[in-house]
C-alpha positions in Angstrom: 41.3 40.8 25.2 38.4 40.9 22.8 40.0 38.2 20.7 40.5 35.8 23.6 36.8 36.2 24.6 35.7 35.4 21.1 37.9 32.3 21.0 36.4 31.1 24.4 32.8 31.7 23.2 33.6 29.8 19.9 35.1 26.9 21.8 32.2 26.8 24.2 29.6 26.8 21.4 31.5 24.0 19.6 31.3 21.8 22.7 27.7 22.3 23.4 25.3 19.7 21.9 23.2 21.0 19.1 19.6 21.6 20.1 16.7 20.8 17.8 15.0 24.1 17.6 12.0 22.8 15.8 11.2 20.1 18.4 12.6 22.0 21.3 14.5 19.0 22.7 18.1 18.3 23.2 19.8 15.1 22.3 18.1 12.0 23.6 19.9 9.0 25.1 19.4 5.5 23.8 16.3 3.9 25.1 15.9 0.1 25.0 12.6 -1.7 25.0 12.7 -4.2 27.9 9.1 -5.1 27.9 7.9 -8.6 27.4 5.8 -9.8 24.5 2.3 -8.5 25.4 0.5 -10.4 22.7 0.6 -13.8 24.3 -3.0 -13.6 25.4 -4.0 -12.9 21.8 -2.2 -16.0 20.6 -3.8 -18.1 23.3 -7.3 -16.8 22.5 -6.7 -17.6 18.8 -5.4 -21.1 19.7 -8.6 -21.8 21.7 -10.8 -20.6 18.8 -8.9 -22.9 16.4 -9.3 -25.8 18.8 -13.0 -25.3 19.1 -13.4 -25.0 15.4 -11.5 -28.3 14.8 -13.4 -30.1 17.5 -16.7 -29.1 15.8 -15.4 -30.4 12.4 -13.7 -33.5 13.7 -16.3 -35.9 12.4 -16.7 -34.3 9.0 -14.7 -34.8 5.8 -12.7 -37.8 4.5 -10.7 -40.2 6.6 -7.5 -38.3 5.9 -9.1 -35.0 6.9 -10.4 -36.4 10.2 -6.9 -37.9 11.0 -5.3 -34.6 10.1 -7.7 -32.7 12.5 -7.0 -35.2 15.2 -3.3 -34.8 14.8 -3.6 -31.0 14.9 -5.8 -31.2 18.0 -3.1 -33.3 19.7 -0.5 -30.7 18.9 -2.7 -28.0 20.3 -3.2 -29.9 23.5 0.6 -30.4 23.7 1.1 -26.7 23.3 -1.5 -25.8 25.9 -0.1 -28.3 28.4 3.5 -27.3 27.9 
């Protein structure tokens, strides 16, 4: 009888999940991050700052530089109106 009891206890211990004795927690399930990108407001603020800087520098520099600033400002407007 003693042998059967030992076998049952051994079987029971082998089926139990191992517990992290240091952390005190058992096994954790898989957790997915379903949150949206929470940095969009930061990108929008940065885009506005860039737009204001370019508008202030639009009339400075060479002809090519002014045309480049104008093109970038158009792209920023397209992005903001999208």
